[in-house]
N, C-alpha and C positions, 0 to 999 in steps of 0.2 A: 237376635240369635247369637251374634258374636259376643254380646255381653254375657249371655248365659254360658257359652262355652268357656269364656274367660273365668267366670266365677267358679265353674266346675274344676277347671285346671288349677286355680289357686287353692281351692279346698283340698284337692288331692295332694298337691305339693306341700301344703302346710301340714297335713296329717303325716305325710312321709317324714318331713323334717322333725316333727315332734316325736315320732317314734324313734328316730335315729338319735336325737338328743337325749331322750330318756335312757336308751341303752348305753350310750357313751357315759352318761352321768353315773350309771350303776358301776361301771368299771372304774371311773374316777374316784368314787366313794370307797371302793375296795382298796385302791392304791393309797388313800389318805391315812388308812389305819396302820401305820408303821410303828412298831414298838421302839422306844428309844433306849430302854435299859437292856440292850442286847448287843453282843459283839460276835460277829461271824468270823469264821476261819476259812480262808480261801487260798487254795494252792493251784497254780497254773503251770502246766507242763511246757517244756521247751518246744515240743511238736506233738503230732498225733502218731508218730511212729510207736510201735509196741514197746520198744525199749524205753522211750521217753515217758510213755504213759505209766509203765511199771515203776520207773524212777520217781514219778510224781507221788505214787502211793507209798513208796519206801520213805521218801522225805516226809510226807504227812505222818506216817507212823512214828518216825524218829522224833519228830517235834512233839506229838501228843504223848509219846512215852516219857519224854523228858519233862514236859511242863503240865501235862493234863491233870495229874494228881493234885498239884498245888492249886491250879485253877478250880478244881473240884471242891476245894475247901473254902472257897470265897463265896460270900452271900450278897455282896453289893457290887454294882457295876463299876462304881468309881474305884473301888479297890482292885477289881479285875483290870481296869484300864491302867492303873498305876503299875501293877505287876507286869503287864505287857510292855509298857514303855520302858520300865527298868530292865527288861530282858530282851529287848529287840535285837541287840547285838548277839546275845547268847542264842537266840532263836536262829539268827542268821548263821552263826558258827555251827550250830547243830545241823542245819540244812546243808551247809557247805561240806561238812565232814561226811555226811551221808552220801552226798554226790560223789566225792572223791573216793569213798570206800567202794562205791559201785562202778568205779572205773571211768567216770566222766569228769570233765573239767569245766562244766558250765558255771558261769557266774550266777549269783542268786541275790535277789533284792527282797528285803522284808520291810514292810511299813504298816503302820496303823493309821487309818484314815477313813474317809467317807467314799464309798464306791457304789455304783449302780448295780443292782441285781434284778433279774427277772422274777416273776412269781414262781415260787418253788414249794414243793411238798416234800417233807423229810419224814417218812413214816407217817404218823398221824398228825404231824406238826406242819402247818402251812404258813408261809409268809408272803405277803403281797409284794409286787414289784416296787422299786424305789431305791433311795439312797440309804445305805446301812453303814454303820461303823464296822470295820473289819480289819483283821490281821491278814494282810495279803502277802503271799510268798510267790514270787515269780522266778521260775527256773529258766535260765538261759534267755532266749528271745521271747519266751512266754506266748508262743503262738499255738500251743496245743490246747486240748480240752482241759477243763478245770474241774476241781472237786471242792465242795464246801460242806461245812457243818456249822452248828452253833457252838461257839467256844464258851460264851457266857450268856445265859445260864448254861451249865455244862451238860449239853445234850449229845456230845460226841466223846467217845473214848476209844482206846485201842485194845482189841482182844488179840494179844500178841500170838497166842497159840494158833489162831485161825487167820492171822494177818489181815484182819478187816477192822474198819472203824464202824461202830454201831452206837445206837442211843442207849444209855444205861437205863432209862426209864421206859424205853419202848423197843427193846432188843428183838422181841418176837415179831413186832410189826415190821421191823427192818428186814428180818430174815425172809418174811413173806413178800415184801415189796421190792427190795433192792433198789430203792429210788436214789438216784444221784443227780447232780446238776448236768450230767452228760447226755440226757435225752435231747433230741434234736429240736422239738417244738415245745415251747414253754406253755403253761396253762394260760398265761396272759395273752400270748400270741394266738392261741386257739380261740380265746374269747373275741379278740379283735377280728380274726378271720371270719368267725361265725357272724359277728355283727355286720361285717362288710357284705357277706353273702345275703343276709336278711335285708340289708338296705338295698342292694341291687335287685333283689327279688321284689321288694315293695315298689321300687322305681319302675321296674318293668310292668308290674300290675297297674300302676298309676298311668303309665303311658298307654297301655292297652285300653284302660277305661276311657281315657281321653279320646282315643281313636274311635272306640265304639260309640261314644257320645256324639262325635262329629259325624260319623256315618249315619246315625239315626236322624240327626238334624238335616243331613243332606237328603 
């Protein structure tokens, strides 16, 4: 009798483990598909105060207005990377000038490197979580919400008349969705939460089946 109970318990736990492993593998496969010929543009605000968040957008617009057109004429990622590296100081100067123009005296840090990003959807364009090459602009302490777009290929530009950054190839999608990196729960987090709930649900069902089997044997 004990041997039968043990066999049932092992079978249930093995099934639960296989289900969880399969679900986790699905997420892992999605994360592995990270494009390498892509450079993101990432601007982080000093804080979440309305004035600092507004300044973040103003700095973003100033940089894209100054360098967006030149990047838009580039067709190779190596060329885009070279242009960014040659203009890192100029990008920093543009950001600093905009900050001072807006009456703030925050320091600003600009770098090109590899940074972790969550899964994000930008209009009709989706990127899995992982490390991406990006131009990162940190305003002040960099403790506020951030904004991002894809600098190369050039999927973001500035519509100065409306003071917004949109996708040149998907502007209508952007107008309908208004998707930015500022939503509170990322798609990847939602998937992990859903998997966890499913796992806990299966674990509870397994436990109930084991108890029911034991009661029948008793």
